[in-house]
N, C-alpha and C positions, 0 to 999 in steps of 0.2 A: 504493500500500500504506500509506503514512504517512497519507494523507487518510482511509483506511478505519479505521486504528488510532485516529485522533482523532474518529471517528464523524461526519465531515462529511457523510455521506450520511444522517444521522438514522435510525439503525436503530430499528425499531419497539419493541424491548425497552427503550429508554431513555425513561422516562416521568416521573421525578421528579428534582429537583435533586441530591439526595445520590447517586443512581445515576449521574448525569453526572459528578460530581466523583470518584466511585470508578472509573469506566471510563476517563476521559480525563485523569486526573492532577489534582492540586490545581490550582484555578483561580486564577491571579494576580489579586489583588483590591485593589491600591492605588488603582485607579480604579473606584469602585462600578458606574458605568454600564457600563463595558467588561466588568467581571466578569459582570454579568447577561447581556450580549449573548453571552458565551461559551456560556451554557446554551441560549439560543435557537438558536444555530447547530447544536446537536447533538441537540436533542430537540424533537419536534413538539408543538405545543399548549401548551407552557409559557408563562407570562407573567412579567414582571418582578416582579409581586406574589407569584407562587408562590415565586420565589427568595428574596425578602425574608421571606416567611412561613416558609420552611424554616429560615432563620437565626434569626429573632427569636421565632417562636411555636412551631413544631414542634421547633426546635433540632436538626434533623438535619444542618444545616450549621454549621460552626464556623470562625470567622475567627481566624487565627493567623499569626505569623511563622514560616515554615519555610525552605524552600530559597531560596537567593540573598538571604538577609536581607530578604525581601519578604513582605508579608502575602498570604495565600492563603485561599481557601475550601476546606475539606476536610470529608469526612464526619466528623461528631462522634465516631463510634465509632472513628476512627483517631487521635484526638488523643493518646491515652495512649502510643502507640508512636512516632508521627511527630514530635511537638513535641520530645521529648527528644533525638532524633537531631541537632537543629540548635541546641538551647538553649545548650549549653556554649560552643561556639566563637563563637556570636553574642553571648552575654553577655560574653565576654572582649573582643571587638571593641568592643562598646558601652561597656564600662567604660573602655577606652583612650580612646575618643572623648570621653567625659565629662571624663576627666582633662585631655585636651588643651584642652577648653573651659573649664577652671578649676575643676571640681568634683572634689575628691579622693575617695579611697575612703571615708573616714569620712563625708564629706558625702553621697556617693551612698547609703550604707547608711542614714543618718539620713532622707534624703528618701524612700527606698523604704519604710522602716518607717512613716513618717507617712502615705504613700499607703495602705498597708494599714489603718492606723487610721481614716483618713477614710472609706474604703469600708465598714469594719465599723460605723462610727458612723452614717454618713449614707446608706448604700445606694449604688446605682449612681451614678457621677459622670462627667461629661464631662471632657475635657482642660482646657478653660477653668476649670471649677469646681475641679479639683484644683490647677491653677496658682495660682488665687486663694488657696487655702488654704496652699500652700507659700510664697507670697510673704508672707502674714501671719505665717508661722513664721520668716521672716528669710532666705529663699533669694532670691538674685538669679538670675533665669531668662532665658536667651536662648532663641530658637526652637530652637536645636540641643539645648540642655540639656533643654528640655521634651520634645522628640521622643524623646531617648534614655532619659529616665526613664520615659516612657510605654511605650516599647519594652521596657525591662528589667523593668518591673512585670508583664508578661505571661509572662515566661520562667521564673519560678520555680515555676510550677504552682499558685500560690495565687490569683492574679487572672487575669482574661481579658477579652477584648472581648465585651461582651454586648449589651444592648438599645440602641436608638437613641433619642436625644432631639432631635427636629428633624433637623438635618443632622449632628449629632454622635453618635458612638458612645461608650457609657459603659464604664468599667471596673467590673467586678462580681466578687464572690467566685465563683471557679470552681465550688466545690461547690454553691453556690446556683443556678448557671446550668445546668450540665450534669451535676452529680453526680461520681462517681468516674471515674478513668481505667483502662483496661485496659493495663497495662504489659507490656512484653516484653523479654527479653534483647536487647542491642544487635545480636548476630549475626542473630537472628530479624527484628529491625526492619529491618536493612539488606537482608536477603533479600526482605522484603515490599515495601520501597520499590523494589527492583529489579524485582520482579514487576509492580508497578503501572506502573513506567516502561515496560517493554518491552511490556506489554499496550496501553499508550496511545500509544507512539511508534515501535514497530517498523516496519521493520527499522532497527536502530541499533547503535552500538558502545559499548564500555565507556567510551570517552572522551566520547561523546555523553551518556551517563548521568552521568558525573562533571561535565561542563559544566552540564548541566541542574540537578543537585542542588547543585552547588558543594561536594560532599564531596571529601575527598582521594581521589586515584586509587586508593590502596590500599583505602580503605573501599568505593569503587565496585566494585572487583574482588571483595572479599569478598561483597558483595551478589549479584553475578552468579554467583559460585561457589555460593552458597546455592541458586540456582534452575537450575543448569546442566542438570539432567535435563529441565527444562521447555522448554529452548531448542534451536534448531537453527540452523546457519549457512546463509546465503544470499548469493550473490555478486551484487552490484549495481554495474554500471559498473566492474568491476575491483576493487571493494572487498568484503571479506568482512565481513558484518554479522550480527547476531543477531536472531532473532525467535522468538516462541512457536511451538511445534509446531502449534498450532491458531490460525491467523490469522483475524481478523475479515474477513468478506466485504464487498466494496465494493458500493455500489448501482450501478444502471445510470446511465450518463452521458447528457448532461453534468451533473455536480454543481456547481451555481453557489452560492457562499456569499459573503455580506458578513460578514467577521469583524471584531470590534471591536479597539480598541487593546490592545496587550500580549496578544494571543491566544496560547494555549498552542502553537498550530501554528507560531508564529514564534519560540518560545523553547526548543524542545526539543532542539536539535541544535548541534553544534560549528560547522557551516557551514550556510549558507542557499542554496547554489548549486543544490541539487536542485529548488528551487521558485521561486527569485527570481533573475532574470538580473542579472549583476554591474552592468550599466549602470544598473539601476534601484534599487540598494540604498539610495542616499541618499534616494530618494523615500519609502522605507518606514522606514528607520532613519537619521534625519538626525543623530543624535548626542544627547548629554545624557540617555541612557537612554530616549529616546522610541522607541516602536514603533507606527506609525500603523495605523489600520484599513485592511484590504485587501480587494480583490475576488479570489476564487479561482475557477478553473474546473478541475474535476477535479484539485484539489490544487495547481495552478500559480497563482502570484500574477500577475495580469494588470493590476493597477491599484490605486489607493487610493480611498477615499471619505470624505466628511465629512458632517455634518448640523448643522442649526441649527433650534432649536425656537422657535416663536412661538405662545404660547397652547397650544391643543390641536393645532397643526399642526407637522409635522416636514418640513423641506425637506432632501432628500438630494442631494448633489452627487457624481456619479461621475467619476473621473479615470482612465480606462484609459491604460495605457502606449502602446498603439497602438489603432487602430480595431478594435472587436470585431465578430465575425460578427453579422449581423442576427438570426440564429436564437437568439441569447442574450438578445435584448431582453425577451422575455416572462418568462424566468427571472429576470432582474435586476429587472423590475417586481414580480414575485411576492416576491422577497426584500425589497424596499423596503416593500411592503405588509405583509409579515409582521413587519418591525421595528415598524411602526406598531401592528399588532395586539398585539404583545408588550408594547409600552410604553403602550398605551391612547391612542394618538395617531392622527391622520390623516396618513399619510406619503406623500409623492410625490417623484418625481425632478424636480429643477430644473436649469435650464441646458441 
């Protein structure tokens, strides 16, 4: 059921990147390649170029820091109500960190004001370009200070992550990049976030929702209360969980997927034991915030995978936990070939 909620069977109705982000929850995007692969796993026929085009040309995808203080790809139309849900607590946290690193509140405010001036004067600017200007203005910048200033600058609603320049993303004036925001009262925004979560991750609990969003449990409960009429209870393994009254239908099995690092399917719940055996947790989540790419069969994690690019070739290494049924070989080969198609490379299984 959870694999179906996450559209791992690639339903025919999902055709564009914004639709995937809307149906499957914000896509965690601190690793750009992994974020693109999340779209491939859920929609047939998309390419990595389609995802990039949706963000930088069509601008139907918006890159922003939302849940878990982590950058995600969200539908641009959702930015007005989703970003403010997380901006205030994240801003407080980031300001505390800056003070810890030696930049006090007055210094923070002066740096942020200058960042706005730089963008207004010079147009979209990368982090190194802004850092160079701040140093010229007398700021001593460590990597941590640069990261948190960049972070804070996108949370006040005036600046945002916009176009790319080479491997760098630029800060740009939000009104120039995507125009105005559709704002909503906080109660409505919490309800909509809960609706998106349970549509994308059901069956799940209030605690799962709170863990995924990193909202206080009280806020999570308010969100669930706001959509209570849309949900029903289901008992799974002795646990009472919630799901929408109309669940997504799963595809016919076996559904074999190679999911990228930090995939939504591995980040949406308080526990992972429903799809990841305890003895293999360290192979997938070794620590340090890392969540490795995984092989799933009908929603169960059965191994990990990695890849190495050389020119236009992509060598993919599969590392199943145990020997897989031979009947899955063709499906795994198709997945590897599809990753190549998606990224415009010639991909093959190695080893």
